[in-house]
C-alpha positions as semicolon CSV with decimal commas, in nm:
position;residue;x (nm);y (nm);z (nm)
1;M;-2,930;2,856;1,176
2;F;-3,214;2,884;1,419
3;S;-3,063;3,190;1,630
4;V;-2,854;3,471;1,637
5;G;-2,662;3,446;1,955
6;K;-2,582;3,715;2,223
7;H;-2,360;3,981;2,111
8;A;-2,302;3,794;1,796
9;F;-2,168;4,076;1,577
10;Y;-2,137;4,332;1,868
11;N;-1,883;4,598;1,735
12;C;-1,805;4,462;1,432
13;R;-1,767;4,800;1,293
14;R;-1,682;4,731;0,920
15;L;-1,996;4,502;0,901
16;N;-2,237;4,662;0,631
17;R;-2,480;4,402;0,562
18;I;-2,656;4,112;0,723
19;V;-2,939;3,889;0,603
20;L;-3,136;3,699;0,814
21;P;-3,233;3,386;0,656
22;P;-3,583;3,203;0,676
23;S;-3,438;2,966;0,924
24;V;-3,382;3,229;1,220
25;R;-3,651;3,215;1,469
26;I;-3,460;3,379;1,783
27;I;-3,279;3,695;1,825
28;E;-3,081;3,689;2,131
29;N;-2,969;3,992;2,343
30;N;-2,779;4,273;2,157
31;P;-2,632;4,093;1,839
32;F;-2,621;4,378;1,629
33;S;-2,510;4,686;1,859
34;G;-2,205;4,896;1,772
35;L;-2,253;4,859;1,373
36;P;-2,289;5,185;1,260
37;Q;-2,288;5,085;0,901
38;L;-2,496;4,781;0,931
39;R;-2,811;4,745;0,685
40;L;-3,042;4,443;0,798
41;E;-3,200;4,245;0,544
42;N;-3,478;4,045;0,674
43;G;-3,562;3,695;0,524
44;S;-3,709;3,524;0,803
45;P;-4,087;3,485;0,846
46;H;-4,060;3,516;1,227
47;F;-3,960;3,881;1,206
48;V;-4,056;4,216;1,060
49;F;-3,835;4,476;0,958
50;R;-3,993;4,807;0,930
51;D;-3,880;5,184;0,928
52;G;-3,514;5,063;1,051
53;A;-3,662;4,843;1,336
54;L;-3,658;4,494;1,395
55;Y;-3,962;4,338;1,551
56;N;-4,081;3,997;1,632
57;K;-4,355;3,856;1,379
58;T;-4,645;4,003;1,596
59;M;-4,486;4,329;1,642
60;T;-4,500;4,318;1,998
61;T;-4,136;4,311;2,074
62;L;-3,876;4,549;1,924
63;F;-3,519;4,394;1,913
64;Y;-3,327;4,634;1,742
65;Y;-3,320;4,978;1,540
66;E;-3,038;5,033;1,282
67;Q;-2,795;5,322;1,397
68;G;-2,758;5,439;1,036
69;W;-3,139;5,545;1,007
70;E;-3,172;5,925;0,986
71;T;-3,553;5,941;1,060
72;G;-3,532;6,227;1,324
73;S;-3,822;6,094;1,493
74;L;-3,969;5,748;1,546
75;V;-4,308;5,626;1,667
76;I;-4,300;5,286;1,790
77;P;-4,636;5,126;1,650
78;D;-4,901;5,061;1,904
79;G;-4,909;4,699;1,993
80;V;-4,537;4,693;2,069
81;R;-4,530;4,553;2,432
82;I;-4,165;4,519;2,479
83;I;-3,855;4,733;2,409
84;G;-3,562;4,477;2,410
85;R;-3,208;4,511;2,564
86;H;-2,971;4,754;2,388
87;S;-3,236;4,797;2,105
88;F;-3,135;5,157;2,025
89;Y;-2,782;5,132;2,134
90;G;-2,573;5,417;1,958
91;C;-2,865;5,540;1,756
92;T;-2,763;5,900;1,683
93;G;-3,025;5,966;1,406
94;V;-3,327;5,942;1,611
95;R;-3,403;6,271;1,781
96;R;-3,741;6,188;1,925
97;L;-3,884;5,875;2,020
98;V;-4,228;5,837;2,077
99;I;-4,319;5,532;2,346
100;P;-4,701;5,397;2,279
101;G;-4,922;5,325;2,556
102;S;-4,908;4,943;2,480
103;V;-4,544;4,917;2,594
104;T;-4,510;4,734;2,948
105;T;-4,162;4,635;2,966
106;I;-3,837;4,837;2,866
107;R;-3,561;4,600;2,929
108;Y;-3,195;4,733;3,046
109;N;-2,983;4,974;2,859
110;P;-3,222;5,029;2,562
111;F;-3,101;5,366;2,476
112;A;-2,720;5,388;2,589
113;G;-2,519;5,606;2,339
114;C;-2,832;5,792;2,189
115;S;-2,662;6,116;2,186
116;S;-2,943;6,327;2,111
117;L;-3,270;6,128;2,183
118;S;-3,572;6,306;2,378
119;L;-3,850;6,073;2,464
120;E;-4,235;6,106;2,441
121;N;-4,376;5,850;2,654
122;H;-4,757;5,726;2,650
123;S;-4,712;5,427;2,864
124;P;-4,877;5,409;3,180
125;A;-4,594;5,173;3,283
126;Y;-4,335;5,444;3,290
127;V;-4,276;5,795;3,364
128;Y;-4,077;6,062;3,164
129;S;-3,988;6,367;3,367
130;D;-3,731;6,631;3,398
131;G;-3,511;6,444;3,110
132;A;-3,530;6,098;3,259
133;L;-3,719;5,776;3,204
134;Y;-3,857;5,587;3,531
135;D;-4,063;5,294;3,610
136;R;-4,419;5,373;3,711
137;G;-4,328;5,421;4,089
138;M;-4,041;5,648;4,010
139;T;-3,810;5,391;4,196
140;E;-3,597;5,304;3,901
141;L;-3,436;5,561;3,681
142;I;-3,406;5,377;3,339
143;H;-3,253;5,637;3,140
144;Y;-3,121;5,994;3,148
145;T;-3,184;6,187;2,828
146;I;-2,845;6,292;2,703
147;A;-3,017;6,573;2,446
148;D;-3,082;6,776;2,777
149;P;-2,751;6,956;2,815
150;R;-2,693;7,058;3,169
151;D;-2,402;6,974;3,399
152;E;-2,611;6,844;3,694
153;F;-2,908;6,592;3,772
154;V;-3,074;6,562;4,073
155;V;-3,202;6,194;4,134
156;P;-3,546;6,191;4,291
157;R;-3,564;6,064;4,673
158;T;-3,836;5,786;4,529
159;V;-3,536;5,620;4,301
160;R;-3,397;5,306;4,460
161;K;-3,230;5,166;4,153
162;I;-3,023;5,329;3,896
163;G;-3,057;5,119;3,560
164;R;-2,752;4,986;3,376
165;S;-2,587;5,253;3,179
166;A;-2,862;5,499;3,261
167;F;-2,613;5,789;3,226
168;F;-2,396;5,629;2,952
169;H;-2,244;5,907;2,713
170;A;-2,397;6,190;2,948
171;R;-2,080;6,391;2,885
172;E;-2,219;6,721;2,985
173;L;-2,327;6,613;3,316
174;E;-2,039;6,692;3,601
175;Q;-2,264;6,620;3,882
176;I;-2,525;6,356;3,992
177;R;-2,718;6,431;4,313
178;L;-2,823;6,111;4,510
């Protein structure tokens, strides 16, 4: 096996263990999302698995974070430049996530279903304001923090695009003002 394909194990809720063999070189989009019991074991020299997170070998891209880790707080290591698509999908164990200044790209839908996540952003490429994560120019709303319990959210006038699943699982919200 050379790659783990897009959505390969998505929502296989009973799956509790996956071992990446040494031959795996590519992890495509969202292969492990929706697996609350999964324990990933990395045997591939092309990846690093540390503190519940799967990175590429050079630790510049974060691909995946295990849902079951109960860290409370996760500081993404400095040097990580890309937070991958769906990388924290459904993570309820992380309450605080620190984004380092090295992050230049956050792919779509990274925090969908993170029911109690608050962000601390140090990346100049992004702005975290009033409970939401935006691109630097505040033209795209990437993620609304579900941990901010309110019934109304006002999207700033500068926003031209609302990212995929930006309000996913924001059950407290009754109104979004555009």
